[in-house]
SERO-4910 file (N, C-alpha, C, O; in steps of 0.05 Angstrom, whole numbers):
BEGIN
 pado doro    nc1    nc2    nc3   cac1   cac2   cac3    cc1    cc2    cc3    oc1    oc2    oc3
  Met    A   -242    378   -389   -238    358   -368   -253    367   -340   -248    388   -328
  Lys    A   -267    351   -333   -278    360   -303   -263    357   -278   -243    343   -281
  Asn    A   -266    367   -255   -250    357   -234   -255    331   -223   -275    326   -210
  Glu    A   -238    315   -226   -237    290   -220   -213    276   -200   -190    285   -197
  Gln    A   -223    256   -190   -200    239   -177   -205    212   -191   -228    208   -200
  Ile    A   -188    195   -192   -192    171   -203   -187    149   -181   -165    147   -169
  Asp    A   -208    133   -175   -208    111   -158   -204     88   -168   -222     79   -182
  Val    A   -184     76   -164   -176     47   -175   -185     27   -156   -171     23   -136
  Val    A   -210     13   -160   -223     -3   -142   -206    -25   -138   -208    -32   -114
  Ser    A   -191    -39   -152   -181    -58   -144   -159    -57   -123   -152    -77   -110
  Thr    A   -149    -34   -123   -125    -29   -102   -134    -11    -79   -120     -6    -59
  Asn    A   -159     -1    -83   -170     24    -64   -152     43    -63   -147     49    -40
  Arg    A   -138     56    -82   -117     79    -82   -135     96    -99   -150     89   -118
  Val    A   -128    126    -85   -141    147    -96   -112    166   -108    -92    171    -94
  Tyr    A   -115    175   -135    -95    183   -145   -106    216   -153   -127    221   -163
  Ser    A    -87    234   -145    -88    260   -155    -68    275   -170    -43    270   -172
  Lys    A    -81    294   -183    -58    308   -202    -41    327   -190    -50    339   -170
  Met    A    -20    333   -199     -1    356   -187      3    374   -213      5    365   -236
  Met    A      5    401   -205     15    416   -230     42    427   -222     45    438   -201
  Asn    A     62    423   -241     89    432   -235     92    460   -247     89    464   -272
  Leu    A     98    480   -230    105    507   -240    127    519   -231    134    513   -208
  Ser    A    142    537   -244    168    552   -236    158    570   -211    135    579   -211
  Thr    A    176    576   -191    182    588   -169    178    621   -177    170    638   -161
  Ala    A    185    625   -206    186    647   -216    153    661   -215    147    685   -219
  His    A    137    642   -211    106    651   -212    101    663   -179     78    667   -172
  Ile    A    120    668   -164    115    677   -135    135    699   -131    157    698   -141
  Ser    A    128    718   -118    150    736   -110    168    725    -86    160    708    -70
  Glu    A    194    737    -84    211    730    -66    195    734    -36    197    718    -17
  Glu    A    182    755    -35    166    758    -11    147    737     -4    145    732     20
  Thr    A    132    725    -23    116    701    -19    130    676    -13    121    657      0
  Ala    A    152    677    -25    174    653    -19    183    652     11    185    631     24
  Ile    A    189    676     20    194    680     47    173    674     64    178    658     82
  Trp    A    148    685     60    125    678     74    117    652     79    108    644    100
  Leu    A    121    634     55    121    605     58    139    593     72    131    575     86
  Gln    A    168    600     71    192    590     87    186    593    119    193    576    136
  Glu    A    173    617    125    170    621    153    149    602    165    146    598    190
  Gly    A    133    590    144    112    570    154     92    582    173     88    606    177
  Asn    A     76    558    186     58    565    206     34    583    198     24    600    213
  His    A     26    577    172      2    588    158    -25    568    158    -30    553    139
  Pro    A    -40    571    179    -57    551    180    -82    550    158   -100    532    158
  Ser    A    -80    569    142   -102    566    117    -90    547     98   -106    539     82
  Leu    A    -64    537     96    -54    523     72    -39    498     82    -25    499    102
  Ile    A    -44    478     69    -25    454     76     -5    457     56    -14    460     33
  Phe    A     22    457     60     43    457     44     69    449     55     70    448     80
  Tyr    A     88    442     43    113    433     50    133    447     36    129    451     12
  Thr    A    156    457     47    182    467     30    194    439     18    192    416     27
  Lys    A    209    447     -5    227    433    -21    254    441    -12    268    452    -30
  Ser    A    263    438     12    294    453     15    292    483      7    274    498     15
  Val    A    313    488    -11    313    512    -21    302    514    -46    301    537    -56
  Tyr    A    295    495    -58    284    492    -89    258    498    -95    252    505   -117
  Gly    A    238    498    -73    208    505    -80    191    494    -59    199    491    -36
  Phe    A    167    487    -66    145    482    -47    125    460    -58    123    457    -82
  Trp    A    112    447    -41     87    429    -49     63    446    -38     68    457    -16
  Ile    A     42    450    -48     23    463    -36     -5    450    -46     -9    445    -70
  Met    A    -22    446    -25    -45    433    -31    -66    454    -41    -68    475    -29
  Val    A    -82    449    -63   -102    464    -68   -129    459    -55   -141    437    -56
  Pro    A   -139    480    -43   -159    479    -24   -186    458    -36   -203    467    -52
  Pro    A   -187    434    -27   -205    417    -37   -237    419    -36   -252    406    -50
  Glu    A   -244    437    -20   -275    443    -16   -274    475    -25   -255    490    -25
  Gln    A   -301    479    -33   -309    509    -42   -307    520    -14   -293    540    -13
  Glu    A   -318    512      8   -317    531     31   -287    534     43   -282    550     62
  Asp    A   -270    520     34   -239    522     45   -229    549     31   -210    561     40
  Trp    A   -241    558      9   -230    580     -9   -236    609      7   -224    630      1
  Gly    A   -252    606     23   -254    631     43   -234    635     64   -228    656     74
  Asn    A   -225    611     68   -202    613     89   -177    614     82   -159    607     97
  Ile    A   -173    625     58   -144    633     46   -140    660     44   -122    668     30
  Ser    A   -156    679     56   -155    706     49   -126    721     60   -120    744     55
  Asp    A   -111    705     76    -89    714     85    -62    703     63    -38    706     68
  Val    A    -72    692     44    -50    682     25    -46    702      6    -65    715     -2
  Pro    A    -20    707     -4     -9    727    -24    -28    724    -46    -39    702    -48
  Asp    A    -35    745    -64    -50    746    -85    -42    727   -106    -58    711   -117
  Glu    A    -14    728   -113     -7    708   -138     -8    682   -126    -14    664   -142
  Leu    A     -5    675   -104     -7    650    -97    -35    636    -98    -40    612   -102
  Arg    A    -51    659    -91    -81    648    -89    -92    649   -124   -113    638   -130
  Thr    A    -74    662   -145    -82    658   -169    -71    634   -178    -84    621   -195
  Ile    A    -46    625   -169    -39    600   -180    -51    577   -167    -47    556   -178
  Leu    A    -65    579   -144    -86    560   -134   -113    555   -149   -125    534   -152
  His    A   -119    577   -157   -147    578   -171   -138    565   -202   -155    551   -212
  Tyr    A   -116    569   -213   -108    560   -235   -105    530   -236   -113    515   -254
  Ala    A    -93    523   -215    -87    494   -210   -118    479   -206   -123    458   -216
  Asn    A   -134    491   -193   -160    481   -189   -177    478   -216   -189    458   -222
  Glu    A   -177    499   -231   -189    501   -257   -176    480   -274   -190    472   -292
  His    A   -150    467   -270   -143    445   -283   -140    419   -271   -124    400   -276
  Cys    A   -159    421   -251   -163    393   -236   -138    381   -221   -134    357   -219
  Cys    A   -122    399   -212   -103    392   -195   -106    397   -165   -116    418   -156
  Ala    A    -98    375   -149   -101    376   -121    -74    388   -107    -71    393    -83
  Trp    A    -55    389   -127    -29    397   -113    -14    416   -134    -16    413   -158
  Val    A     -1    436   -122     21    450   -139     49    446   -129     53    451   -105
  Met    A     68    437   -145     94    439   -136    110    464   -154    112    466   -179
  Leu    A    117    480   -136    134    500   -145    164    496   -143    175    493   -121
  Asp    A    176    497   -166    206    490   -166    219    507   -184    209    515   -205
  Cys    A    245    514   -174    259    532   -195    266    522   -218    272    538   -236
  Asp    A    268    496   -221    273    484   -250    251    477   -269    256    466   -290
  Tyr    A    226    484   -261    203    481   -275    200    504   -293    212    524   -287
  Asp    A    184    504   -318    180    527   -334    156    543   -324    140    536   -306
  Gln    A    157    563   -338    140    588   -333    115    581   -348    118    567   -369
  Val    A     90    588   -342     66    586   -359     57    613   -366     61    632   -351
  Asp    A     45    615   -388     37    639   -401     11    649   -382     -3    630   -375
  Gly    A      5    671   -376    -18    673   -364    -23    677   -337    -44    685   -326
  Leu    A      7    667   -320      5    671   -293     27    696   -289     44    700   -307
  Pro    A     26    710   -267     46    729   -262     72    717   -258     75    694   -249
  Thr    A     95    734   -264    121    723   -259    136    746   -247    131    770   -251
  Phe    A    159    735   -228    174    757   -215    201    748   -219    207    725   -220
  Asp    A    219    769   -222    251    766   -222    261    767   -196    258    788   -183
  Trp    A    273    746   -187    289    746   -158    306    724   -157    320    720   -137
***
């Protein structure tokens, strides 16, 4: 599948895919880093105590701006990008995915 967004002409809406992953794919330190907020290199939102919504950098040049992002989170964003997803939702109730790092916390 190629990287695509579906533009529904009749309604002028653009739809994007979101990848749902377990928060076990980030370390507790990365979760705290996200909760502290104020990271201009990422667009993200917290989901109360349950997880995060994180935008996958949309343009190739944006990938150079995420050097301050923890390694495992950068790996997740690349994985989501490879699967044509514009967003990642990390939640404690979602399943773990083989091939991504996992952390016990």
